[in-house]
Structures are given as structure tokens and as C-alpha cells.
C-alpha positions in Angstrom: 0.0 0.0 0.0 3.0 2.3 0.0 2.2 5.6 -1.9 -1.4 4.6 -2.2 -3.9 7.4 -1.8 -6.9 6.9 0.5 -10.1 9.0 0.3 -8.2 11.2 -2.2 -6.1 12.8 0.6 -4.1 10.4 2.8 -0.9 9.1 1.1 0.6 6.0 2.8 4.3 6.6 3.6 5.5 3.5 5.5 4.0 0.5 7.4 4.3 0.8 11.2 2.9 -2.6 12.2 1.0 -5.5 10.8 -0.9 -8.5 12.2 -3.9 -10.6 11.5 -6.7 -8.5 10.0 -5.2 -5.1 10.7 -2.2 -3.0 9.5 -1.0 0.4 10.8 0.7 2.9 8.5 2.3 6.3 8.7 0.6 8.6 6.2 0.6 12.3 5.0 -2.5 14.4 4.7 -1.9 16.1 1.3 -5.0 18.2 1.6 -3.4 20.4 4.2 -0.6 22.8 3.2 2.1 21.3 5.5 1.1 17.7 4.6 1.1 16.7 8.3 1.7 13.1 9.3 -1.1 10.9 10.6 -1.7 7.3 11.4 -3.8 5.1 9.3 -5.3 1.9 10.7 -6.4 -0.5 8.0 -9.0 -2.9 9.3 -10.4 -5.9 7.4 -13.4 -7.9 8.7 -12.6 -11.7 9.3 -15.2 -12.7 6.6 -16.4 -11.1 3.4 -19.9 -12.5 3.4 -22.6 -9.7 3.2 -24.1 -10.3 6.6 -20.8 -10.2 8.5 -19.7 -7.1 6.4 -23.0 -5.3 7.2 -22.7 -5.9 10.9 -19.0 -5.1 10.9 -19.9 -1.8 9.2 -22.4 -1.0 12.0 -19.8 -1.9 14.7 -17.1 0.2 12.9 -19.5 3.2 12.8 -20.2 2.8 16.6 -16.5 2.4 17.6 -15.5 5.3 15.3 -17.8 7.6 17.1 -16.5 6.5 20.5 -12.8 7.1 19.5 -13.8 10.5 18.0 -15.4 11.6 21.3 -12.6 10.3 23.4 -9.8 12.0 21.4 -11.7 15.2 21.2 -12.2 15.5 25.0 -8.8 14.4 26.4 -5.4 15.7 25.3 -3.6 12.4 26.2 -5.7 10.4 23.8 -5.0 10.6 20.0 -7.5 12.7 18.0 -9.5 10.8 15.4 -9.5 12.8 12.1 -11.7 10.5 10.0 -13.1 7.0 9.6 -14.4 5.6 6.3 -14.9 2.5 4.2 -13.4 1.6 0.9 -14.0 -1.6 -1.0 -15.4 -3.4 2.0 -12.4 -2.5 4.2 -12.3 0.1 6.9 -9.9 2.9 7.7 -9.3 5.0 10.8 -7.2 8.2 10.5 -5.7 9.3 13.8 -3.3 11.9 15.1 0.3 10.9 14.9 2.0 11.2 18.3 5.6 12.3 17.9 7.5 10.5 20.7 8.7 7.1 21.9 6.8 4.1 23.3 7.2 3.2 26.9 9.0 0.0 25.8 12.1 2.2 25.5 11.9 3.1 29.2 10.7 -0.3 30.5 13.3 -2.8 29.3 14.3 -6.3 30.5 17.1 -6.3 33.1 16.8 -2.6 33.9 14.4 -2.0 36.8 12.9 1.5 37.2 12.8 3.4 40.5 9.5 3.4 42.4 9.1 7.2 42.2 9.1 7.0 38.4 6.8 4.1 38.5 4.4 5.9 40.8 4.4 8.9 38.3 3.6 6.5 35.4 0.8 4.9 37.4 -0.7 8.3 38.3 -0.6 9.6 34.8 -2.2 6.5 33.2 -4.8 6.3 36.0 -5.8 9.9 35.3 -6.4 8.9 31.7 -8.3 5.7 32.7 -10.5 7.7 35.1 -11.7 9.7 32.1 -11.9 6.7 29.7 -13.9 4.6 32.1 -16.1 7.5 32.9 -17.2 7.4 29.3 -18.1 3.8 29.6 -15.1 2.5 27.6 -12.6 -0.3 28.5 -9.2 0.0 26.8 -8.5 -3.7 26.9 -4.8 -3.5 25.9 -2.8 -1.5 28.5 0.9 -2.3 27.9 4.1 -0.3 27.4 3.9 -0.4 23.6 0.5 1.4 23.8 1.8 4.3 25.9 3.7 7.0 23.9 5.9 9.5 25.7 5.1 12.7 23.7 8.2 14.7 22.7 6.7 18.2 23.1 5.7 17.8 26.8 6.9 14.4 28.0 3.3 13.4 28.8 2.1 9.9 28.2 -0.5 9.3 25.5 -2.7 6.1 25.5 -3.1 4.6 22.0 -4.5 1.5 20.3 -7.8 0.8 22.0 -8.8 -2.9 22.1 -12.3 -2.1 20.9 -10.9 -1.6 17.4 -9.2 -5.1 17.5 -12.6 -6.5 18.3 -13.9 -5.5 14.9 -11.1 -7.4 13.1 -11.0 -10.5 15.3 -12.8 -13.8 14.5 -15.0 -12.8 17.4 -17.4 -11.2 15.0 -19.6 -14.1 13.7 -21.9 -14.3 10.7 -24.8 -13.1 12.8 -22.9 -9.9 13.6 -22.6 -10.8 17.2 -19.4 -10.8 19.4 -18.2 -14.2 20.5 -17.2 -13.7 24.1 -14.8 -16.7 24.0 -12.4 -14.8 21.8 -10.3 -12.5 24.0 -8.9 -9.1 22.9 -5.7 -8.1 24.7 -2.1 -9.2 25.3 -1.0 -12.2 27.4 1.0 -11.2 30.5 -1.1 -8.1 31.0 -4.6 -9.7 30.5 -6.6 -10.8 33.6 -8.6 -14.0 33.7 -12.1 -12.5 33.1 -10.8 -10.7 30.0 -9.1 -13.9 28.7 -12.5 -15.5 28.8 -14.1 -12.6 26.9 -15.7 -10.7 29.7 -13.5 -7.6 30.3 -14.4 -5.3 33.2 -13.3 -1.7 33.9 -10.8 -3.0 36.5 -9.3 -5.4 33.8 -7.4 -2.2 32.7 -6.3 -1.7 36.3 -4.9 -5.3 36.4 -2.9 -4.7 33.2 -1.5 -1.4 34.5 -0.5 -3.2 37.7 1.3 -5.8 35.7 3.1 -3.0 33.8 4.2 -1.6 37.1 5.6 -4.9 38.3 7.4 -5.3 34.9 9.0 -1.8 35.3 10.0 -2.3 39.0 11.5 -5.7 38.5 13.0 -5.1 35.0 11.1 -8.1 33.4 10.1 -9.0 29.9 6.5 -9.5 28.9 7.0 -13.3 28.7 8.5 -13.3 32.3 5.3 -11.7 33.6 3.3 -14.8 32.7 5.6 -16.9 34.9 4.9 -14.9 38.0 1.9 -17.1 38.9 2.0 -19.0 42.3 3.7 -22.3 41.4 2.6 -23.9 44.6 -1.1 -23.1 44.1 -1.7 -22.5 40.3 -5.5 -22.6 40.9 -5.4 -19.2 42.8 -3.9 -17.4 39.8 -2.3 -14.8 42.1 0.9 -13.0 41.1 4.0 -13.6 43.2 6.4 -10.7 42.6 7.3 -8.9 45.8 10.4 -11.0 46.4 12.0 -9.6 43.2 11.9 -5.9 44.3 12.6 -3.7 47.3 10.0 -1.0 47.5 7.7 0.7 50.1 5.2 -1.8 51.5 2.4 0.6 50.9 3.2 0.8 47.1 3.5 -3.0 47.1 0.1 -3.4 48.8 -1.5 -1.1 46.2 0.0 -3.0 43.2 -1.1 -6.3 44.9 -4.6 -5.1 45.0 -4.4 -3.9 41.4 -3.5 -7.4 40.2 -5.8 -9.6 42.3 -6.9 -12.7 40.3 -10.6 -12.2 41.3 -11.8 -8.9 39.8 -14.2 -8.4 42.8 -11.2 -8.3 45.2 -9.4 -5.8 42.9 -9.7 -2.0 43.0 -13.1 -1.2 41.4 -12.1 2.1 39.9 -9.0 4.0 38.7 -9.9 6.8 41.1 -9.6 4.4 44.1 -6.0 3.5 43.1 -5.2 7.2 42.6 -6.5 8.1 46.1 -4.2 5.4 47.7 -1.2 6.5 45.6 -1.8 10.2 46.7 -1.5 9.0 50.3 1.9 7.6 49.6 3.1 10.8 47.9 1.5 13.2 50.3 2.3 12.2 53.9 1.1 14.3 56.8 3.8 16.9 57.7 4.1 17.7 61.5 6.3 20.4 62.8 8.1 18.4 65.4 10.3 21.2 66.6 7.3 23.4 67.4 5.6 20.4 69.1 8.7 19.8 71.2 8.9 23.5 72.4 5.2 23.3 73.3 5.8 20.0 75.3 8.7 21.5 77.2 6.4 23.8 79.3 6.4 21.7 82.5 4.6 24.3 84.7 1.6 24.5 82.4 1.1 20.9 81.4 1.4 17.6 83.3 3.1 14.8 81.3 -0.1 12.7 81.2 -2.0 15.7 79.9 0.6 16.2 77.1 0.3 12.6 76.1 -3.5 12.8 76.1 -3.5 15.9 74.0 -1.1 14.4 71.5 -3.3 11.3 71.1 -6.4 13.5 70.6 -4.8 16.1 68.2 -2.8 13.8 66.0 -5.8 11.9 64.6 -7.5 15.2 63.9 -4.4 16.4 62.0 -4.5 13.2 59.9 -8.2 13.5 59.4 -8.0 17.0 58.0 -5.4 15.9 55.6 -7.6 13.3 54.1 -9.6 14.6 51.1 -13.4 14.3 51.3 -13.4 12.0 48.3 -11.2 9.5 50.1 -13.4 9.7 53.2 -16.5 9.1 51.1 -14.8 6.2 49.3 -13.9 4.7 52.7 -17.5 4.9 53.9 -18.7 3.5 50.6 -16.3 0.5 50.9 -17.6 -0.1 54.5 -21.1 -0.1 53.1 -20.3 -2.6 50.4 -18.7 -4.9 53.1 -21.9 -4.6 55.1 -24.0 -5.6 52.0 -21.7 -8.6 51.5 -22.5 -9.6 55.1 -26.2 -9.0 54.5 -26.3 -6.3 57.1 -28.4 -4.0 54.9 -29.5 -1.6 57.6 -25.9 -0.8 58.6 -24.9 -0.6 54.9 -27.6 2.0 54.3 -26.2 4.1 57.2 -22.6 3.9 55.8 -23.7 4.7 52.3 -25.9 7.6 53.4 -22.8 9.1 55.1 -20.8 8.7 51.9 -23.6 10.5 50.0 -23.8 13.3 52.5 -20.1 14.0 51.9 -20.3 13.6 48.1 -23.9 14.1 46.8 -22.8 13.2 43.3 -21.5 9.7 44.3 -23.4 7.6 41.7 -21.9 4.3 43.0 -23.1 5.0 46.5 -26.6 5.7 45.3 -26.6 2.4 43.3 -25.4 0.4 46.3 -27.8 2.0 48.6 -30.6 1.3 46.1 -29.5 -2.4 46.2 -29.6 -2.4 50.0 -33.1 -0.8 50.1 -34.2 -3.5 47.6 -32.9 -6.2 49.9 -34.7 -4.6 52.8 -37.9 -4.5 50.9 -38.1 -0.7 50.7 -38.9 -0.4 46.9 -39.9 3.3 47.0 -36.6 4.3 48.6 -34.7 2.1 46.1 -36.5 3.9 43.2 -35.5 7.3 44.6 -31.8 6.2 44.8 -31.8 4.8 41.2 -33.4 8.0 40.0 -30.6 10.0 41.7 -27.9 7.8 40.2 -29.4 8.3 36.7 -29.3 12.1 37.1 -25.6 12.1 37.8 -23.2 12.2 34.9 -21.3 9.0 35.4 -19.9 5.9 33.8 -22.0 3.6 31.5 -21.5 0.8 34.1 -23.2 2.9 36.8 -26.0 3.9 34.5 -26.5 0.3 33.6 -26.6 -0.7 37.3 -29.2 2.1 38.0 -31.5 1.0 35.2 -31.2 -2.7 36.3 -31.9 -1.9 40.0 -34.8 0.4 39.1 -36.2 -2.4 36.8 -36.2 -4.7 39.9 -37.9 -2.0 42.0 -40.6 -1.3 39.4 -41.3 -5.0 39.0 -41.8 -5.4 42.7 -44.2 -2.4 42.7 -46.2 -4.0 39.9 -45.1 -1.5 37.2 -44.3 -4.2 34.6 -44.2 -1.8 31.6 -41.8 0.5 33.4 -39.7 -2.5 34.5 -39.3 -3.7 30.9 -38.4 -0.2 29.7 -35.6 0.0 32.3 -34.2 -3.4 31.4 -34.3 -2.4 27.7 -32.3 0.7 28.5 -29.8 -1.5 30.5 -29.4 -3.9 27.5 -28.9 -0.9 25.1 -26.0 0.2 27.4 -24.5 -3.3 27.8 -25.8 -5.9 25.4 -23.3 -8.4 26.8 -24.8 -8.7 30.3 -27.0 -11.7 30.8 -28.8 -10.4 33.9 -30.8 -7.7 32.1 -32.1 -10.2 29.4 -33.0 -12.7 32.1 -34.8 -10.1 34.2 -36.7 -8.7 31.2 -37.7 -12.2 30.2 -39.1 -12.8 33.7 -41.3 -9.7 33.4 -42.5 -10.6 29.9 -43.5 -14.0 31.3 -45.5 -12.3 34.0 -47.3 -10.3 31.3 -48.1 -13.4 29.3 -45.6 -12.6 26.5 -44.2 -16.2 26.3 -42.5 -15.7 22.9 -40.8 -12.5 24.1 -39.8 -14.1 27.4 -38.3 -17.2 25.6 -36.3 -14.9 23.3 -34.9 -12.9 26.2 -33.9 -16.1 28.1 -32.3 -17.4 25.0 -30.3 -14.2 24.6 -29.2 -14.4 28.2 -28.0 -18.0 27.6 -26.2 -16.9 24.4 -24.3 -14.2 26.4 -23.5 -16.6 29.3 -24.0 -20.3 28.3 -23.5 -21.2 32.0 -26.2 -19.0 33.3 -28.4 -21.5 35.2 -31.2 -19.0 36.1 -31.9 -18.3 32.4 -32.3 -22.1 31.7 -34.6 -22.4 34.7 -36.8 -19.6 33.6 -36.9 -20.7 30.0 -37.8 -24.2 31.3 -41.0 -22.9 33.0 -41.9 -20.6 30.1 -41.5 -23.4 27.5 -43.7 -25.6 29.6 -46.3 -22.9 29.8 -46.1 -22.5 26.0 -46.6 -26.2 25.5 -43.0 -27.2 24.7 -42.7 -29.7 27.5 -39.7 -31.6 26.0 -37.7 -28.4 25.6 -38.6 -27.5 29.2 -37.3 -30.8 30.6 -34.1 -30.3 28.6 -33.6 -26.8 30.0 -34.2 -27.7 33.6 -31.9 -30.8 33.3 -29.1 -28.7 31.9 -29.5 -26.2 34.7 -29.1 -29.1 37.2 -26.0 -30.2 35.2 -24.5 -26.7 35.7 -25.4 -26.7 39.4 -26.7 -29.9 41.0 -27.9 -28.0 44.1 -30.1 -25.7 42.1 -33.4 -26.1 44.0 -35.6 -24.1 41.5 -34.5 -26.3 38.6 -35.8 -29.4 40.4 -39.0 -27.5 41.3 -39.7 -26.4 37.7 -38.8 -29.9 36.3 -41.2 -31.4 38.9 -44.0 -29.2 37.6 -43.2 -30.0 34.0 -43.2 -33.7 34.8 -46.6 -33.3 36.5 -48.0 -31.7 33.4 -46.6 -34.6 31.3 -48.4 -37.0 33.6 -45.0 -38.3 35.0 -46.3 -38.1 38.5 -43.6 -40.4 40.1 -40.8 -38.4 38.5 -42.5 -35.2 39.7 -42.4 -36.6 43.3 -38.8 -37.6 42.9 -37.8 -34.1 41.8 -39.8 -32.6 44.7 -38.0 -35.0 47.1 -34.6 -33.8 45.9 -35.7 -30.1 46.3 -36.9 -30.7 49.8 -33.7 -32.5 50.7 -31.5 -29.7 49.3 -33.7 -26.9 50.8 -33.9 -28.3 54.3 -33.4 -25.3 56.5 -33.3 -22.9 53.5 -35.8 -20.6 51.9 -39.4 -21.2 53.3 -40.8 -20.1 50.0 -38.9 -22.7 48.0 -39.6 -25.4 50.7 -43.3 -24.5 50.5 -43.3 -24.8 46.7 -41.5 -28.2 46.9 -44.2 -29.6 49.3 -46.9 -28.1 47.1 -45.5 -29.8 44.0 -45.2 -33.1 45.7 -48.8 -32.8 47.1 -50.4 -32.3 43.7 -48.5 -35.3 42.3 -49.6 -37.4 45.2 -53.1 -36.3 44.7 -53.0 -37.2 41.1 -51.9 -40.8 42.1 -54.8 -41.0 44.5 -52.8 -40.6 47.7 -55.1 -38.1 49.5 -53.6 -38.6 52.9 -50.1 -38.0 51.6 -51.3 -35.0 49.7 -53.0 -33.5 52.8 -49.8 -33.9 54.8 -47.8 -32.1 52.1 -50.3 -29.3 51.8 -50.1 -28.8 55.6 -46.2 -28.6 55.3 -46.5 -26.2 52.3 -48.7 -23.9 54.3 -46.4 -24.0 57.3 -43.6 -22.9 55.1 -45.6 -20.3 53.1 -48.9 -19.2 54.7 -49.8 -17.2 51.6 -50.0 -20.2 49.3 -53.5 -19.7 48.0 -53.2 -22.8 45.8 -52.5 -25.0 48.8 -55.6 -23.8 50.7 -57.7 -24.3 47.6 -56.4 -27.9 46.9 -56.6 -28.8 50.6 -60.2 -27.4 50.6 -61.1 -29.8 47.8 -59.7 -32.8 49.7 -61.6 -31.8 52.8 -64.8 -31.3 50.7 -64.3 -34.8 49.2 -64.1 -36.5 52.6 -67.2 -34.5 53.8 -65.4 -32.0 56.2 -67.6 -29.2 54.9 -66.7 -26.5 57.5 -63.0 -26.9 57.3 -63.3 -27.0 53.5 -65.2 -23.7 53.4 -62.6 -22.1 55.8 -59.8 -23.1 53.3 -61.7 -21.8 50.3 -62.3 -18.5 52.1 -58.6 -18.1 52.8 -57.8 -19.0 49.2 -60.4 -16.4 48.0 -58.9 -13.7 50.2 -55.3 -14.4 49.1 -56.3 -14.6 45.4 -57.9 -11.2 45.7 -54.9 -9.7 47.4 -52.6 -11.2 44.7 -54.8 -9.8 41.9 -56.1 -13.1 40.6 -59.8 -12.4 39.8 -60.4 -15.8 38.3 -58.8 -17.6 41.3 -61.0 -15.5 43.6 -64.1 -16.5 41.5 -63.1 -20.2 41.6 -62.8 -20.2 45.4 -66.1 -18.4 45.8 -67.8 -20.9 43.5 -66.6 -23.8 45.7 -67.8 -22.0 48.8 -71.3 -21.4 47.3 -71.5 -25.0 46.1 -70.7 -26.3 49.6 -73.1 -23.9 51.3 -75.9 -25.1 49.0 -75.3 -28.7 50.0 -77.7 -30.0 52.7 -76.2 -30.5 56.0 -76.1 -34.3 56.7 -78.4 -35.5 59.6 -76.7 -36.5 62.8 
């Protein structure tokens, strides 16, 4: 392509790099008087069939707009001048950064001092704070993608992984992204990204590995060999024995490269806050303090010691930025949520919000805590607040998802579907929103739409047992009993202790007339759930009761309905069926009492037909003549 003219203005000068379906060239813009240099990225889709090409075109358009916005709004990201298509192939024209890659500073066998590494970390984290705030994950942080700009010595972050996604075999003939194809570089890539599910803190992991490489003077291939040889299953990185640095810095890097992304730093700003504490220690004028302490006539020794212990914490506290205090309270709140202490979590998160009223993450977590406490209206308020704050796509996604749950609980099914649809538009690769929307559609009687959503959830996450369980029941309700059995069975294969899978399969077997199998599934559910959720236990006894009743075992059915109602006193169906058994054996008064409870519960639950059925049974019994004594 050397000397080739693209779009009538960009002349290719030299190839900079090449690999797979993408090449990078240095070019000149001949439409401008000085013919300034620019970078051309030539991207070819992995297949030339029309469907793949059309979807790659749509993806290219979307990613081009993202890169244009990022480069326009931050000086340490290359500007995007143009993006266009020629002959079924795609081109990005970007700013040429005059400088040298960080690979010239981080070289094998030449460790870098910790002060310089801290400076690199802070500079890149500032960029990542901006990038992540726009809802974008870089996916390929490494020394080669950081250019030290000649004019001001600032680092510029180049070569976003989202462009590589377009040219990887991950784009299939249906125009979807195959999550099993990873985008990134081995040695810097965390496990979740390797499996195709990058998170914002996947970039933090990569930057942590870059810091280890710089401090220890390692090559990229040597980074891969830092896994714990005595316990390869943990995936943790063992590196501290290779360097001598401040323990605080080592602790920060350790947290950046934790194997489990949930134990890692959750945001670039969190890492920055901890690094600032290393670089900005509290300064105390010890000479002045000594002169003050030497006044024996005014202060007793014990008093001095007491004052020191009172004043020093205050000095430290005043040096801590409000954002750090808010983050500390936020983390305490998250810990309380993990321990299911939702009331205490709400208190901690409320304090964080009082310090920083624009703390979207805190509103989202408090919304979750309110949901778990059953306070749906408060949860709605917090989700609304989170959505009004200009924040990352991840936080907006979380707010819509949480509000969808709250709206569903409040009976606003249409609003719930709208929120889940917004969440899916923001993150189409997250199975939870599809599964949740499918559940609402099932409630509204839209079986076809529900099955489509559960299927999408499974496509995004093939091991998502909840989606199989939900699709199982919906398929059964739609008449596809064979498909339903297959779904529940596969959910059990994923997790043999999945109670709801056995419960749903028990119900499908009952509908198929396989009453003994229904009883067997209910038995397993009861065994697993012993001491667990009363609701699930009640459902298990209910399912076994109706199967026993179908086999003519009225006594066994009666015992199971009794157990079901002990576990769940609001099981209207159990009252109704027990009432029928009592009516059949001539116990008229107890039967009427059960039908009355069933009618009341059906009315409360919004089931008009269920209420009418119970009322009909009551009327029929009341019209029967009372047997003579």
C-alpha cells in the first residue's frame, strides 16, 4: 500500500505494524498545506460474506464515534480525524504522536525506580478515570500502547482494544461478538478478559502488571511466569520477592493485580487516592511540638500525652480529602452488604452520599440495600438519583437494572421492561438484564418474548443456570414440555444444588403425567432446601402434594399441603387444593374455611379468576344440605 492514496487525501508513507486482519501505516494528509503526518489503521473484517460485512460496518461506525469523542475530549488520547470504508475494508485516520513508546523506558534487566513508576501509574490512572467515565474499557494496556510525547513528556494512550474486536474472528456471521475470543495481550490480561468478559478493572490489572514489569525489569514473557507455582489454581501473582519498594506501594499493586476482579480495585480513582496518600504524607512540625511540650509548669506529662493522642488523629483526618473519606465509607457499606447487614450498609452509604452528593456508585449500592430490605420506593429514589448524575455507563446500567427490579416489585411491569431495555442498550453483553426482562414478559403473558430474552441471556452466558430455569418454565407454559425438561436438566448439570431447577422440572413432569418423576424431583428439592428458603420449601411440598393427589394418595397430599402452608402461609393454591380434599371427605366447615382463605389471598394477589373459583366452591358447599346426625 506504500504511496497509495486513500479517500483522495491520505498518502501511505510507511508500514508501522501488521498483524492478522489489521495494519497500521504512517501517512501524509496532502489536503493540508504542510502535509502533516497521521496514522492510518487499515481494518479488514474476518469474513467477506454480506451479513458479516454489514454488521462489521455497524460496529465500525459505533466504535469510530467512541474514538472520536474520546480523542476530542482528552489531550492524552490521540484525536480521530476521519473514519471511512473503501472496497469493503475500513480505515481510521488518527493523530500521529511524535514521541517514543514506553517500551524504550521499561526494558528487561533494567528496573525503574519506584518514584518514576508511581508517576507513570498516576498519569495513566488519570487517563483511565476519564476513559472509564465514558463507559469504555481500553483492553490492551501495555508499554507499547503508551507513547511519551516529545513536546511535553506526557504519556498518550493509544490502540484501544475495541478496534481489534472488529477485526477478530469474534465477529460471527450473525454480527454478534463471541465472548470466548479474547482481545488483549498475554501477560497483562486478567482471567475475566481472557474468557471474553473484560471489566473496567481489567485495565487496572494490566496497569498493575506493567508496574511490576517496570519495578522488576522483566520482559512481557516473564510476567506470565509470576503465577504462584505452589497453588496455580489461585492465579495470584508472586512478585514482591523480586523488588525492594515501600510496603504501601507493594500493597497497592497487589490489589491492582488480584486474580478475582471483585477483590481488585473497582475504579481508577480508588487507586489514585491510595497513591496520593503515599506521595502526600502528613507533615508535622516536630520542633514546634517539642517546644510546646517543654512547658512543665503548664502541662502535666499525662496531659501532654493525652493531647497528642487527641490532636494527631485530627491532623491526619483534616489531611484526608473528602473524596477519600466518602470512598472509605462506601467500601464499608459494600462490606456490610456482603455480610447481608443491609441496615448498617444503608447508614454507611448515606454518610458517603452526605459527603459527596454526586456519588453515583453509593446511590446504586444503597438502592440495592433498600431492595434487599424490601423498601422499593426508597430504592426507586436512589436509582433516579444515580441516573441524574453524569457518570460511567457501568453505573447507568446498574441504576436501570436496579430500578427495573424495584418497578417489577411495585407492579409497574411496563416501566420495568423499559428499564431493562435501557440497560441492555448500554451493555448488550450482560445476561442479567435479558433474564430479568424475560421474567417480566413471562408475567405479562408474552411467552414468545420471554423465551427470546432467556435465549439471549444464555447466548451471552452459556452457564447462566437462572436463564435455563426460567426458560424451562416458560417453555412448559407455552406447551414445549420436551424443551422445558431439557432446560431444567441442563440447569441441574450446571449446578446440581439448584433447587428451583428441580421444582420447575417437577412441575413439567406433573404436566406430562409423569407423577412419580415429579415426586422424585420434589423430594430432591426438599432435601436440598432443608433449613433454607421457606418459599422454596413450600413450593416443593406443594408440587409433591399435587403429584400425590394425582396418584390418589389423598392422605399424603393432605400432609404435604399442611407442610406447604407452614412454610408459606400465603400459598392460595395449597388452601384451595386442601379445601377440595376436605370437601371430598365430607369435612364441609374446614373446606369452606380453606376456600375462604384461598379467595382472600387470590384477591390480594390480583387473581380475579382464582377468587371466583374459590367463591364458587364456597357457594357449592353452602348449598349442600347438612347431613343429619
